[in-house]
VEXDREN-2710 file (C-alpha; in Angstrom, 1 decimal):
% VEXDREN-2710
k/r/px/py/pz
1/MET/79.7/95.8/103.6
2/ARG/78.8/92.0/103.2
3/TYR/76.3/92.0/106.2
4/VAL/73.4/92.6/103.7
5/CYS/69.4/92.3/103.9
6/LEU/67.8/90.8/101.0
7/LEU/64.5/90.5/102.5
8/VAL/63.3/94.2/101.5
9/LEU/61.5/94.1/98.0
10/MET/59.6/96.8/96.1
11/ALA/56.2/95.4/94.8
12/SER/56.9/97.2/91.4
13/PHE/60.3/95.2/91.1
14/LEU/58.7/91.8/91.6
15/SER/55.1/92.1/89.9
16/ALA/56.2/90.8/86.4
17/GLU/57.8/87.8/87.9
18/ASP/56.1/84.5/89.3
19/GLY/58.2/83.1/91.8
20/SER/56.0/80.2/92.6
21/ALA/56.4/79.0/89.0
22/ILE/60.3/79.4/89.1
23/TYR/60.4/77.3/92.4
24/LYS/58.3/74.7/90.8
25/GLU/60.5/74.5/87.8
26/ARG/63.7/74.8/89.5
27/CYS/63.5/73.8/93.0
28/ALA/60.5/71.7/94.0
29/SER/62.0/68.4/92.7
30/CYS/64.7/68.4/95.0
31/HIS/63.3/70.2/98.2
32/ASP/59.4/69.2/98.3
33/ALA/60.6/65.7/98.7
34/PRO/64.2/66.0/100.1
35/GLU/66.7/63.3/100.5
36/GLY/69.8/62.7/102.5
37/ARG/71.0/66.5/103.3
38/VAL/69.2/68.2/100.9
39/PRO/66.9/70.8/103.0
40/SER/63.2/71.0/102.8
41/LEU/61.5/74.1/101.8
42/ILE/60.5/74.8/105.5
43/ALA/64.4/74.5/106.3
44/ILE/65.0/76.9/103.6
45/LYS/62.3/79.6/105.0
46/ALA/64.4/79.2/108.3
47/MET/67.7/80.4/106.6
48/SER/68.3/84.2/106.1
49/GLY/67.7/85.9/102.8
50/GLU/71.3/86.5/102.7
51/ALA/72.3/83.1/102.6
52/ILE/69.8/81.8/99.9
53/TYR/70.7/84.8/97.8
54/LEU/74.4/83.8/97.9
55/ALA/73.6/80.2/97.5
56/LEU/71.7/80.9/94.3
57/THR/74.1/83.3/92.9
58/SER/77.6/82.1/94.0
59/GLY/77.2/78.8/96.0
60/SER/75.9/75.3/96.0
61/MET/72.8/76.4/93.9
62/LYS/74.2/78.6/91.5
63/SER/73.8/76.0/88.5
64/ARG/70.1/75.6/89.4
65/ALA/69.7/79.8/89.2
66/GLU/71.7/79.9/86.1
67/GLY/69.8/82.2/83.4
68/LEU/67.5/84.0/86.2
69/THR/67.6/87.5/86.1
70/THR/67.9/89.4/89.4
71/ALA/64.5/90.1/89.3
72/GLN/63.4/86.6/88.9
73/ILE/65.7/85.6/91.8
74/PHE/64.3/88.2/94.0
75/ALA/60.7/86.8/92.9
76/LEU/61.9/83.6/94.0
77/LEU/63.1/84.8/97.4
78/THR/59.6/86.3/98.0
79/TYR/58.1/83.2/97.2
80/ILE/60.3/81.4/99.7
81/ALA/59.6/84.1/102.4
82/PRO/62.9/84.0/103.9
83/THR/62.7/85.8/107.0
84/GLY/65.2/83.9/109.1
85/GLY/62.4/81.7/110.3
86/THR/58.6/81.0/109.9
87/GLN/56.0/83.8/110.2
88/THR/54.2/82.2/113.2
89/PRO/55.3/83.9/116.3
90/PRO/56.0/82.2/119.4
91/PRO/53.1/82.2/122.1
92/SER/54.4/85.4/123.7
93/ALA/53.4/87.6/120.6
94/THR/49.7/86.6/120.9
95/VAL/49.1/85.9/124.6
96/ARG/50.0/88.3/127.4
97/THR/51.8/86.7/130.5
98/CYS/52.6/89.7/132.6
99/LYS/50.3/91.2/135.4
100/GLY/49.7/94.9/135.5
101/ASP/49.3/97.5/132.7
102/GLY/52.7/97.4/131.3
103/ALA/53.2/101.2/131.9
104/VAL/56.7/102.5/130.9
105/SER/58.3/105.2/133.0
106/LEU/60.6/107.7/131.4
107/ALA/61.6/109.1/134.9
108/ALA/65.5/110.6/134.6
109/ASP/66.6/108.3/137.5
110/SER/65.2/105.0/135.7
111/PRO/67.7/102.4/135.1
112/ASN/68.3/102.3/131.2
113/TRP/70.4/101.2/128.4
114/LYS/69.6/103.9/125.6
115/GLY/69.8/102.9/122.1
116/TRP/72.6/101.2/120.5
117/GLY/75.3/102.8/122.8
118/ALA/73.9/103.2/126.0
119/SER/74.7/107.1/125.5
120/LEU/74.6/110.0/122.9
121/THR/78.6/109.3/122.2
122/ASN/77.9/105.8/121.7
123/SER/80.7/104.9/124.3
124/ARG/79.0/101.5/125.0
125/PHE/80.0/102.1/128.7
126/GLN/77.6/101.6/131.7
127/ALA/78.3/103.8/134.8
128/ALA/78.4/101.8/138.2
129/SER/75.4/103.7/139.3
130/VAL/73.3/102.2/136.5
131/ALA/75.1/99.0/135.8
132/GLY/74.5/98.0/139.4
133/LEU/77.3/95.4/138.7
134/THR/81.0/95.4/140.1
135/ALA/83.9/93.6/138.7
136/THR/83.6/91.6/141.5
137/ASP/80.1/90.6/141.0
138/VAL/80.8/89.3/137.2
139/SER/82.2/86.2/138.3
140/LYS/78.9/85.5/140.1
141/LEU/76.6/85.9/137.1
142/LYS/74.3/83.1/136.4
143/LEU/71.3/82.5/134.1
144/LYS/68.2/84.3/135.5
145/TRP/65.7/83.8/132.5
146/ALA/65.9/82.8/128.9
147/PHE/63.4/84.1/126.2
148/ASN/62.5/82.2/123.0
149/LEU/62.8/84.7/120.1
150/GLY/60.7/82.3/117.7
151/ALA/61.5/80.3/114.6
152/VAL/64.5/82.4/113.5
153/THR/68.3/81.3/112.9
154/MET/69.7/84.9/113.7
155/ALA/69.4/86.7/117.3
156/ARG/71.0/89.7/115.8
157/ALA/69.6/93.0/117.2
158/GLN/70.4/93.9/120.8
159/PRO/68.0/94.6/123.6
160/VAL/67.1/98.0/125.0
161/ILE/66.3/98.6/128.6
162/SER/63.9/101.2/130.1
163/GLY/63.1/100.9/133.6
164/ASN/61.6/97.8/134.2
165/ARG/61.1/97.0/130.4
166/VAL/63.0/95.0/127.8
167/PHE/62.3/95.7/124.2
168/VAL/63.8/93.4/121.9
169/THR/63.3/92.8/118.1
170/THR/63.7/89.9/115.8
171/VAL/64.6/89.2/112.1
172/THR/61.0/87.7/111.5
173/GLY/59.7/91.3/112.2
174/MET/58.8/90.9/115.8
175/VAL/59.0/93.6/118.5
176/TYR/58.6/92.3/122.3
177/SER/58.3/94.2/125.4
178/LEU/59.1/92.2/128.3
179/ASP/59.6/92.3/132.1
180/ARG/63.3/93.0/133.0
181/GLU/63.0/90.8/136.3
182/THR/61.0/87.9/135.0
183/GLY/61.2/87.8/131.1
184/CYS/57.2/87.9/130.9
185/THR/55.7/89.3/128.0
186/TYR/53.6/92.4/127.9
187/TRP/53.1/92.8/124.4
188/GLY/54.3/91.6/120.9
189/PHE/53.9/93.7/117.6
190/LYS/54.6/92.3/114.0
191/ALA/56.3/94.7/111.7
192/GLY/56.1/93.9/107.8
193/ALA/59.8/92.9/107.4
194/GLY/62.6/91.7/109.4
195/ILE/64.2/93.9/111.8
196/ARG/67.9/94.2/112.0
197/ALA/68.5/96.7/114.5
198/GLY/67.4/97.7/118.0
199/VAL/64.9/100.4/119.2
200/ILE/65.1/103.8/121.0
201/VAL/63.0/104.9/123.9
202/GLY/61.6/108.3/124.0
203/GLU/58.3/110.2/124.3
204/ILE/55.2/111.5/122.5
205/ASN/53.3/114.3/123.8
206/GLY/54.2/112.9/127.2
207/ALA/53.9/109.2/126.6
208/SER/56.2/106.7/126.6
209/ALA/57.1/105.4/122.9
210/ILE/59.7/103.5/121.2
211/PHE/61.1/104.0/117.5
212/PHE/62.4/101.6/115.2
213/SER/63.5/100.9/111.4
214/ASP/62.4/97.5/109.7
215/GLY/64.4/95.7/106.9
216/GLY/62.2/97.5/104.5
217/ALA/63.2/100.9/105.7
218/ASN/60.0/101.5/107.1
219/PHE/60.1/103.6/110.3
220/PHE/57.6/102.9/113.3
221/ALA/56.6/104.7/116.5
222/LEU/54.7/102.5/118.9
223/ASN/53.3/103.2/122.4
224/ALA/55.7/101.8/124.7
225/SER/53.1/100.8/127.3
226/SER/50.6/98.8/125.1
227/GLY/52.7/98.4/121.6
228/GLU/49.6/100.0/119.7
229/LEU/51.1/101.8/116.4
230/ILE/51.2/105.6/116.6
231/TRP/52.7/106.3/113.3
232/LYS/54.5/104.6/110.4
233/VAL/56.5/106.4/107.7
234/HIS/58.8/105.3/104.7
235/PRO/61.3/108.2/104.5
236/VAL/63.6/106.9/101.7
237/ASP/62.9/106.1/97.8
238/HIS/65.8/103.5/96.8
239/PHE/64.5/99.9/96.4
240/ALA/67.5/98.5/98.1
241/THR/67.5/100.6/101.2
242/VAL/68.1/98.7/104.6
243/ALA/68.3/100.0/108.0
244/THR/70.9/97.8/110.3
245/ALA/71.3/100.8/112.7
246/THR/69.6/101.8/115.8
247/PRO/68.0/105.3/115.6
248/THR/69.2/108.0/117.8
249/LEU/66.8/110.2/119.4
250/TYR/67.9/113.7/120.8
251/LYS/65.4/116.7/121.7
252/GLY/62.5/115.3/119.8
253/VAL/64.1/114.6/116.6
254/LEU/65.1/111.0/115.5
255/TYR/68.3/110.5/113.2
256/GLN/68.2/107.2/111.4
257/SER/71.1/106.2/109.0
258/TYR/70.8/104.0/106.0
259/ALA/72.7/101.1/104.2
260/SER/71.5/98.9/101.4
261/PHE/72.0/95.2/99.9
262/GLU/72.9/96.9/96.5
263/GLU/76.3/95.4/96.9
264/ALA/75.6/91.9/96.6
265/LEU/73.5/92.4/93.6
266/GLY/76.6/93.4/91.7
267/ALA/77.3/89.6/91.5
268/ASP/74.7/89.6/88.7
269/PRO/76.1/90.5/85.4
270/ASN/72.9/91.6/84.2
271/TYR/72.3/94.1/87.0
272/GLN/73.1/97.7/86.1
273/CYS/75.2/98.4/89.0
274/CYS/74.8/100.8/91.2
275/THR/72.8/103.6/92.2
276/PHE/72.2/103.7/96.0
277/ARG/73.4/106.2/98.2
278/GLY/73.8/106.0/102.0
279/SER/72.0/108.7/103.9
280/VAL/70.9/109.9/107.3
281/VAL/67.2/111.1/107.8
282/ALA/66.0/113.4/110.3
283/LEU/62.4/112.8/111.4
284/ASP/60.1/114.5/113.9
285/ALA/59.4/112.2/116.7
286/ALA/55.8/113.3/117.5
287/THR/54.6/112.9/113.7
288/GLY/57.4/111.1/111.9
289/LYS/57.6/113.8/109.4
290/LYS/60.9/114.3/107.4
291/LEU/63.0/117.3/108.4
292/TRP/65.9/116.6/106.3
293/GLN/67.9/114.1/104.5
294/THR/71.6/114.0/103.6
295/PHE/73.1/111.9/101.5
296/THR/76.8/110.6/101.9
297/ILE/77.4/111.0/98.2
298/PRO/76.1/114.6/97.1
299/GLU/74.8/113.8/93.5
300/PRO/72.8/110.9/92.0
301/ALA/75.1/108.0/90.2
302/LYS/75.5/108.8/86.6
303/PRO/76.1/106.4/83.9
304/THR/79.9/105.4/83.4
305/ARG/80.6/102.5/81.3
306/LYS/79.1/99.4/79.9
307/ASN/80.2/96.0/81.3
308/ALA/81.5/92.9/79.5
309/VAL/77.6/91.8/78.7
310/GLY/76.4/95.4/77.5
311/LYS/74.7/96.4/80.5
312/GLN/75.2/100.2/81.7
313/LEU/76.8/100.8/85.0
314/TYR/76.5/103.8/87.2
315/GLY/78.6/105.7/89.9
316/PRO/79.6/106.7/92.4
317/SER/77.4/104.7/94.4
318/GLY/77.5/103.1/98.2
319/ALA/78.9/104.9/101.1
320/GLY/76.0/103.4/103.0
321/ILE/76.1/103.9/106.8
322/TRP/75.7/100.8/108.8
323/ALA/75.8/102.2/112.5
324/THR/74.0/104.5/114.6
325/PRO/74.7/108.3/114.5
326/THR/77.0/109.7/117.4
327/ILE/75.7/113.1/118.8
328/ASP/77.9/116.1/119.6
329/GLU/76.0/118.2/122.0
330/ALA/78.8/120.8/122.1
331/LEU/79.1/121.6/118.5
332/GLY/75.6/120.6/117.6
333/VAL/76.5/118.0/115.2
334/LEU/76.2/114.4/114.4
335/TYR/78.7/112.0/113.3
336/VAL/78.3/108.7/111.2
337/ALA/80.7/106.4/109.6
338/THR/80.2/105.3/106.0
339/GLY/81.1/102.2/104.1
340/ASP/82.7/101.3/101.1
341/ASN/81.5/102.7/97.4
342/TYR/79.9/99.9/95.2
343/SER/80.9/101.0/91.7
344/ASP/83.5/103.3/90.1
345/PRO/84.4/106.0/90.5
346/PRO/85.4/105.8/93.9
347/SER/83.9/109.0/96.2
348/ASN/85.9/110.9/99.1
349/SER/83.2/110.1/101.2
350/SER/83.2/106.2/101.4
351/ASP/85.3/104.6/104.5
352/ALA/84.9/108.0/106.2
353/ILE/83.5/109.9/109.3
354/LEU/81.1/112.6/108.3
355/ALA/79.9/115.4/110.4
356/MET/76.7/116.9/109.9
357/GLU/74.5/119.8/111.5
358/LEU/72.0/118.6/113.7
359/ARG/69.3/121.1/112.6
360/THR/69.9/121.2/108.7
361/GLY/71.9/117.9/108.0
362/ASN/74.4/120.1/106.1
363/LEU/77.8/118.7/105.8
364/VAL/80.3/120.2/108.1
365/TRP/83.2/118.1/107.4
366/SER/84.5/114.5/106.1
367/LYS/87.4/112.7/106.7
368/GLN/88.2/110.0/104.5
369/LEU/90.5/107.2/106.2
370/THR/90.5/104.5/103.5
371/GLN/90.8/105.7/99.7
372/ASN/89.7/103.9/96.6
373/ASP/87.6/101.2/98.3
374/ALA/85.0/100.5/95.6
375/TYR/83.8/96.8/96.0
376/ASN/80.8/94.8/95.1
377/SER/79.9/90.9/95.2
378/GLY/80.9/90.7/91.6
379/CYS/84.6/91.1/92.7
380/GLU/84.1/87.4/94.1
381/ILE/82.7/85.6/91.3
382/PRO/84.4/85.1/88.0
383/PRO/84.2/86.6/85.4
384/LYS/84.0/89.7/87.8
385/THR/81.8/91.4/85.4
386/ASN/80.6/94.4/87.7
387/CYS/83.7/94.6/89.7
388/PRO/85.0/98.1/90.1
389/GLU/88.4/98.6/88.2
390/SER/89.6/100.1/91.8
391/LYS/88.9/96.6/93.2
392/GLY/88.6/97.6/96.8
393/GLN/89.2/95.6/100.0
394/ASP/85.7/96.1/101.3
395/SER/87.1/97.9/104.5
396/ASP/84.2/99.8/105.3
397/PHE/82.8/100.8/109.0
398/GLY/80.3/98.9/110.7
399/GLN/80.3/100.8/113.7
400/PRO/79.8/104.0/115.1
401/PRO/82.4/106.5/116.1
402/ILE/83.0/107.1/119.9
403/LEU/83.1/110.5/121.1
404/VAL/85.6/110.7/124.1
405/THR/87.2/113.5/126.2
406/LEU/91.1/113.3/126.5
407/GLY/91.7/116.3/129.1
408/GLU/92.5/119.8/128.9
409/GLY/89.7/120.6/126.5
410/ARG/90.7/117.9/124.0
411/ARG/88.5/115.7/122.5
412/ALA/88.7/112.6/120.0
413/LEU/86.5/110.5/117.8
414/VAL/87.8/106.7/118.2
415/ILE/86.7/104.0/115.9
416/GLY/87.8/100.5/114.9
417/GLN/87.5/99.5/111.3
418/LYS/87.2/96.2/109.0
419/SER/90.7/96.9/108.0
420/GLY/91.8/96.2/111.4
421/MET/93.3/99.6/112.0
422/VAL/91.8/101.8/114.9
423/HIS/91.7/105.4/114.4
424/SER/91.5/108.3/116.5
425/ILE/90.7/111.9/115.0
426/ASP/90.1/115.4/116.2
427/PRO/86.4/116.4/115.8
428/ASP/87.5/120.0/116.6
429/GLN/89.8/120.1/113.8
430/MET/87.8/119.0/111.0
431/GLY/88.7/115.1/111.5
432/LYS/92.6/115.7/111.8
433/ILE/94.3/112.3/112.8
434/LEU/95.5/111.9/115.9
435/TRP/96.8/108.5/115.9
436/GLN/96.1/105.0/113.9
437/THR/96.9/101.8/115.4
438/LYS/96.6/98.3/113.8
439/VAL/95.0/95.6/115.8
440/GLY/93.7/92.9/113.4
441/VAL/94.6/91.4/110.0
442/GLY/91.2/92.8/108.4
443/GLY/89.1/91.8/105.4
444/MET/85.6/91.4/104.3
445/LEU/84.7/89.9/107.5
446/GLY/87.7/90.9/109.5
447/GLY/88.7/93.8/111.5
448/SER/86.8/95.2/114.0
449/GLN/83.1/94.8/113.0
450/TRP/80.2/96.3/114.8
451/GLY/81.2/97.9/118.1
452/SER/83.9/99.2/120.3
453/ALA/83.5/100.5/123.9
454/SER/85.3/103.0/125.8
455/ASP/85.3/103.6/129.5
456/GLY/87.2/107.2/129.1
457/GLN/90.7/105.9/129.6
458/LYS/91.0/103.2/127.0
459/ILE/89.0/102.1/123.9
460/TYR/88.2/98.2/123.9
461/VAL/88.4/96.8/120.4
462/ALA/87.4/93.3/119.4
463/SER/88.8/91.4/116.3
464/SER/86.9/89.2/113.9
465/ASP/89.3/88.1/111.2
466/VAL/87.4/85.0/110.6
467/GLY/88.6/82.2/108.7
468/MET/86.4/80.3/106.1
469/GLY/86.7/77.8/103.6
470/GLY/85.0/75.3/101.6
471/VAL/85.0/71.6/101.0
472/ALA/83.6/68.8/98.7
473/ASP/80.5/67.1/100.5
474/PRO/78.4/65.1/98.0
475/LYS/75.7/65.1/100.5
476/ALA/75.4/68.7/100.6
477/PRO/73.4/70.7/98.0
478/GLY/75.5/71.2/95.1
479/GLY/78.2/68.9/96.5
480/PHE/79.9/72.0/98.1
481/ARG/79.6/73.6/101.8
482/LEU/81.3/76.2/103.6
483/PHE/83.1/75.8/106.9
484/LEU/84.8/78.2/109.4
485/ASP/88.1/77.6/110.7
486/PRO/87.9/76.6/114.3
487/LYS/91.3/78.2/115.1
488/LYS/91.5/81.4/113.1
489/GLY/90.4/84.7/114.1
490/GLY/89.3/86.5/117.5
491/GLY/91.0/88.7/120.1
492/LEU/90.4/91.6/122.2
493/HIS/92.5/94.6/122.5
494/ALA/92.7/97.7/124.7
495/LEU/94.3/101.1/123.6
496/ASP/95.3/104.2/125.3
497/LEU/92.8/106.9/124.4
498/ALA/95.5/109.6/124.4
499/THR/98.3/107.5/122.3
500/GLY/96.7/104.9/120.7
501/LYS/99.4/102.5/122.2
502/ILE/98.2/99.0/122.7
503/ALA/97.7/98.4/126.6
504/TRP/97.1/94.9/126.3
505/SER/95.9/92.2/123.7
506/VAL/94.3/88.9/124.4
507/ASN/93.8/86.1/121.8
508/THR/90.6/83.8/122.0
509/THR/91.3/80.2/122.6
510/ALA/90.1/77.9/119.4
511/CYS/87.0/76.1/119.3
512/ALA/86.6/73.2/121.6
513/ASP/87.2/69.8/119.6
514/GLY/84.4/68.4/117.9
515/ARG/82.1/71.5/118.0
516/SER/80.9/72.2/114.3
517/ASP/80.1/75.6/112.7
518/CYS/82.5/77.4/115.1
519/SER/85.1/80.1/115.1
520/PRO/87.0/82.1/117.9
521/ALA/86.4/85.2/115.8
522/GLN/84.9/88.3/118.0
523/SER/82.5/90.3/115.6
524/ALA/80.0/91.1/118.1
525/ALA/79.6/94.6/119.7
526/VAL/81.9/95.2/122.7
527/THR/80.5/96.4/126.0
528/ALA/82.4/97.8/129.1
529/ILE/81.6/98.3/132.8
530/ALA/84.0/99.7/135.5
531/GLY/86.6/97.1/135.7
532/VAL/85.2/94.7/133.0
533/VAL/84.7/94.4/129.5
534/PHE/82.2/91.8/127.9
535/SER/82.8/90.3/124.2
536/GLY/80.7/87.7/122.6
537/SER/82.0/85.3/120.1
538/VAL/81.2/83.2/117.1
539/ASP/82.2/80.2/119.1
540/GLY/79.2/80.9/121.5
541/HIS/80.9/82.1/124.5
542/LEU/80.1/85.5/126.0
543/ARG/83.3/86.4/128.3
544/GLY/84.2/89.2/130.7
545/TYR/87.7/90.3/130.6
546/SER/89.3/92.3/133.4
547/SER/89.9/96.1/131.9
548/SER/93.1/96.4/133.5
549/ASN/95.0/93.4/132.0
550/GLY/92.7/91.3/130.0
551/ALA/92.3/88.4/132.1
552/VAL/89.0/86.4/131.6
553/VAL/87.0/86.7/134.8
554/TRP/83.8/85.2/133.4
555/ASP/82.9/82.7/130.8
556/ILE/79.6/81.4/129.8
557/ASP/79.0/79.3/126.9
558/THR/75.4/80.0/125.2
559/ALA/75.6/77.3/122.5
560/ARG/73.2/74.8/124.0
561/ASP/69.5/74.5/124.6
562/PHE/67.7/76.7/127.1
563/LYS/64.4/76.3/128.9
564/THR/62.4/79.6/128.1
565/VAL/59.7/81.6/130.1
566/ASN/57.6/81.7/127.3
567/GLY/57.3/78.3/125.9
568/SER/59.4/75.8/124.0
569/ALA/63.0/75.3/124.6
570/ALA/65.3/77.9/122.6
571/ARG/68.7/77.4/121.4
572/GLY/71.9/79.4/121.8
573/GLY/74.7/79.7/119.4
574/SER/77.3/81.9/117.6
575/MET/77.2/85.7/118.7
576/ASP/77.5/88.6/116.4
577/ALA/76.1/92.2/115.7
578/GLY/74.7/93.2/118.7
579/GLY/76.4/93.0/122.0
580/PRO/75.3/92.7/125.6
581/VAL/73.7/95.5/127.6
582/VAL/74.2/95.7/131.4
583/VAL/71.5/97.4/133.6
584/ASN/70.6/97.2/137.5
585/GLY/72.6/94.2/138.3
586/MET/71.7/92.3/135.2
587/VAL/73.3/91.6/131.8
588/PHE/71.1/90.9/128.6
589/VAL/72.5/89.4/125.5
590/GLY/71.0/87.4/122.3
591/SER/72.7/84.3/121.2
592/GLY/72.5/82.3/118.0
593/TYR/73.8/83.9/114.8
594/GLY/73.5/81.4/111.7
595/GLN/75.0/83.7/108.8
596/TRP/78.4/83.1/107.3
597/GLY/78.6/79.6/108.6
598/GLY/78.0/80.0/112.6
599/MET/75.8/78.2/114.9
600/PRO/72.2/79.5/114.5
601/GLY/70.1/80.0/117.5
602/ASN/67.1/82.1/118.8
603/VAL/67.2/82.9/122.4
604/LEU/67.5/86.2/124.5
605/LEU/69.3/85.5/127.7
606/ALA/69.2/87.6/131.1
607/PHE/71.9/87.1/133.6
608/SER/72.2/88.2/137.2
609/VAL/74.3/87.5/140.3
610/ASP/73.6/83.8/141.4
611/GLY/70.6/84.0/139.1
612/LYS/68.7/86.0/141.6
END
């Protein structure tokens, strides 16, 4: 999957290289005294690591990076410190603004949005009793408060709600505890690396705690009331490992899935691609002790062939897990969806649904839904030295399967894929295919991306199918820039759970004239309540659709400036990755996703009926 984190680096991998010297030799003459549209170093620091890496290896700055090894490129990235923004947090990280002790209640009847999918089944559906919001109310939603996430260009992770607390992470590595009603800050915590996923709330010895993994695959437990560190572990070994998934917590055990950025390293012909294997790790919530780790590819990668420049290649590799595990309490297993392979030979566990025993991690069954999908970024860049011979389409899964009940004792796992296909398989018959329905064109940034939702009757699937292009621009660095097609992509589809038949489909309208960095693509995770489905778009709009016919019942344009509760104004923009959460009559969503040509931003928004 091409949503990769290039912010996580092993010290040993970089120790021999001097990023400062490389910057002075290759970059300083332009970026220390920029002219025209050449960005300053400060502006570059505010970019994502992905954007900088791609510019150096396959984009506008490729000529300036010619001859650099992978290690040297990463040393340069480390010197630049691309965390999506500066290291200076907004005032809320250091100044407490809420009154009271900040105690977090874990009462069973406390309103909440648990982890990624609101439930162990990852349905992304909030029942009326917890949502506190009816279909009639949705048209009355107005902004209640906005929170500045800091000097970031990507509001990526979705918030988690527990009682009267909102917990939100940022790509600069900050975690905030906010008041649900006012947005005031109880505490802020700075992790070592950028955080690309949300948190899960639980308890340690009767005290409330939050758990999360940062971009460096470090796993943290914090006191939810105070923000104090309880424990920190590093449960995985491969240097390229990254966590984009919110962990799942069940009966005192944390389940964290891992992907990697090694797929992007395949663009370098001198990189010996590839050795990473996706995995799930189980940790004791009280201590952080690793209980088990299960890899998506059972055996480590072995030497296969040498590439055109004589570098040894390895395989099979990849099959990373980008999304949160789904828990099946009845069978005592968890389900994860895997990504593509990075190198040959393709494995039978890529682009698949895997079932693992909760207690041991043992693989119960695996169902592959796309074969021979071996791909890395070297497939995009001539002479495609490290591109696997199978030349897959990068059609992996970026979302978790949803466990649903069909009636008469029948169950299903339903999931959307980047191929544009929606699948339903039987968890009680080793993943037997029940139905498959095509709803999108598909592609590397196409199909269904980060998450679907189900209300028990239908599955709601958003389509990305983003259109991208390039154009000569003498004012841009390297004389070339990417742009988004303002008319291509987007759409929301409702499918019957039992049959897979499309109940309705709605295409997003093209971007408003004159808006740059805009696309109607709907890549963000979808959220449902009784009667309404919420879906954010790269065009900056968050829309509420009638679950009965797809009619738009609410539409808010978030691509603008907002006055915030914690200081300076913040900016909304494209919506991608994390989706909205609904709790106790309020809707919470992050806005601003500057990756892949979208509109950058840095704001968390809270809506309520009439803004009250």
